[in-house]
C-alpha positions in Angstrom: 116.4 93.4 98.7 113.0 93.9 100.4 112.7 92.3 103.9 109.7 90.6 105.4 110.2 91.9 108.9 108.0 89.1 110.5 110.0 86.4 108.7 113.3 88.1 109.7 112.2 88.4 113.4 111.3 84.6 113.4 114.6 83.8 111.7 116.6 85.8 114.3 114.9 84.0 117.1 115.7 80.6 115.5 119.3 81.7 115.0 119.7 82.8 118.6 118.3 79.6 119.9 120.6 77.5 117.6 123.7 79.6 118.6 122.9 79.1 122.3 122.5 75.3 121.9 125.1 74.6 119.2 128.7 75.8 120.0 130.0 74.8 116.6 127.2 76.8 114.8 128.0 79.8 117.1 131.7 79.6 116.3 130.9 79.5 112.5 128.5 82.4 112.9 131.1 84.5 114.7 133.8 83.7 112.2 131.7 84.2 109.0 128.1 85.2 109.6 127.0 85.1 105.9 128.5 81.6 105.3 126.9 80.3 108.5 123.5 81.7 107.4 123.8 80.2 103.9 124.7 76.8 105.4 121.8 77.1 107.8 119.3 78.1 105.1 120.7 75.7 102.5 121.0 78.4 99.9 123.2 81.2 98.8 122.3 84.8 99.7 122.5 87.5 97.1 126.0 89.1 96.9 124.6 92.5 98.0 123.3 91.1 101.3 125.7 91.7 104.2 125.2 90.0 107.5 126.7 91.4 110.7 126.7 89.7 114.0 126.5 91.6 117.3 126.6 89.8 120.6 125.1 91.3 123.8 126.9 90.7 127.0 126.6 92.1 130.5 128.5 95.3 129.4 127.2 95.6 125.9 123.8 96.4 124.5 123.4 96.4 120.7 120.6 98.5 119.3 119.4 98.0 115.7 117.4 100.7 114.0 115.4 99.1 111.2 115.3 100.8 107.8 112.4 103.2 107.3 109.5 101.6 105.3 108.5 103.5 102.2 109.7 106.8 101.0 107.7 108.7 103.7 108.6 106.3 106.5 105.0 105.5 106.9 103.4 102.0 106.7 100.9 101.2 104.0 97.5 99.8 105.1 98.7 96.3 104.3 102.0 96.8 106.1 100.2 98.2 109.1 97.8 95.3 109.2 100.7 92.8 109.2 102.4 94.4 112.2 99.3 95.4 114.3 98.0 93.5 117.2 99.6 95.2 120.2 102.7 94.4 122.0 105.7 96.6 122.3 108.2 94.9 120.0 110.7 92.7 121.9 111.2 89.3 120.4 114.1 87.9 122.4 114.2 85.6 125.4 115.6 88.2 127.8 114.2 90.1 130.7 113.6 93.2 128.7 112.7 96.5 130.1 109.4 98.0 128.9 110.1 101.6 127.7 
């Protein structure tokens, strides 16, 4: 399944905001992430899609390494244009450290 990383980033932000404000949704997400996502989206996800939940806390930092794009790991001109524009890549609501 090909991912649109901009859409996924926006969805992750929406999910975090909903989990922070809706304790029932957060409990569902922690119990069965895929079912909670399907309920939120109003549609079934393909069987091959697996959703894992990782929660940061004061003693835990989860790092996600995205899949390489393309066989060479390089962006096409269209992919590059869709992600260009500066910035350093944090899309959360925390006090991130610039590396």
